[in-house]
C-alpha positions as CSV (number, residue, x, y, z in Angstrom):
1,M,30.5,87.1,66.0
2,T,29.3,88.3,69.4
3,S,30.2,91.4,71.3
4,H,32.0,89.4,73.9
5,R,35.3,90.8,75.0
6,P,38.5,89.1,76.5
7,M,38.5,88.7,80.3
8,T,41.0,88.7,82.9
9,I,41.4,85.6,85.1
10,E,40.1,87.6,87.9
11,E,37.0,88.7,86.0
12,K,36.4,84.9,85.1
13,L,36.6,83.7,88.5
14,D,34.4,86.7,89.8
15,T,32.0,85.7,87.1
16,G,31.9,82.1,87.9
17,I,31.3,82.8,91.7
18,K,28.5,85.0,90.9
19,A,26.9,82.3,88.5
20,I,27.3,79.6,91.4
21,E,25.6,82.2,93.7
22,L,22.7,82.5,91.1
23,E,22.6,78.6,90.9
24,K,22.3,78.4,94.7
25,A,19.6,81.0,94.8
26,G,17.6,78.7,92.2
27,D,18.3,81.0,89.0
28,K,19.7,78.3,86.7
29,E,19.1,80.2,83.5
30,G,20.6,83.2,84.9
31,A,23.7,81.2,86.1
32,S,23.9,79.7,82.6
33,R,23.5,83.1,80.8
34,L,26.3,84.4,83.1
35,M,28.7,81.5,82.4
36,K,28.5,81.9,78.6
37,T,30.0,85.4,79.1
38,I,33.3,83.7,80.2
39,P,35.3,83.2,77.0
40,M,35.2,79.3,76.1
41,P,38.7,78.0,75.9
42,P,39.7,77.6,72.3
43,Y,40.1,73.8,72.4
44,L,36.7,73.4,73.8
45,A,35.2,75.8,71.1
46,K,36.9,73.5,68.3
47,V,35.4,70.3,69.9
48,N,31.9,71.9,70.3
49,K,32.1,73.5,66.6
50,K,32.9,69.8,65.4
51,F,30.2,67.9,67.4
52,M,27.6,70.5,67.8
53,G,28.0,72.9,64.8
54,A,29.0,76.5,64.6
55,D,25.3,77.5,64.6
56,F,25.1,75.8,68.1
57,L,27.8,78.0,69.4
58,I,26.6,81.0,67.8
59,N,22.8,80.8,68.8
60,E,23.7,79.9,72.3
61,G,25.6,83.0,72.6
62,Y,28.8,81.6,74.0
63,N,31.8,84.2,74.3
64,L,34.2,82.9,71.7
65,V,36.7,85.8,71.7
66,E,39.7,83.7,72.8
67,A,39.0,81.0,69.9
68,E,38.8,83.7,67.4
69,T,42.0,85.2,68.7
70,E,43.6,81.8,68.2
71,F,42.0,80.4,65.2
72,G,41.4,83.9,63.3
73,P,38.3,85.6,62.2
74,G,36.0,83.3,60.4
75,W,36.9,80.3,61.9
76,L,33.4,79.2,62.5
77,D,32.8,79.4,58.7
78,T,35.6,76.8,57.9
């Protein structure tokens, strides 16, 4: 698992706004990297795991802390 942490709704919104600003400035890679720090909702993580695979989620660096909280440690291995 990654070293990502839970975020408050305010932190999620602030991060999203910063990512939009990066995108508008032409830094699409930076915007994408920043968006991945926002915890992916558990239902999206589950769907992505099913269709893209656990390795995709891990290798892309998505913040999966909320999914791990909901599904338990090791949920990507099952």
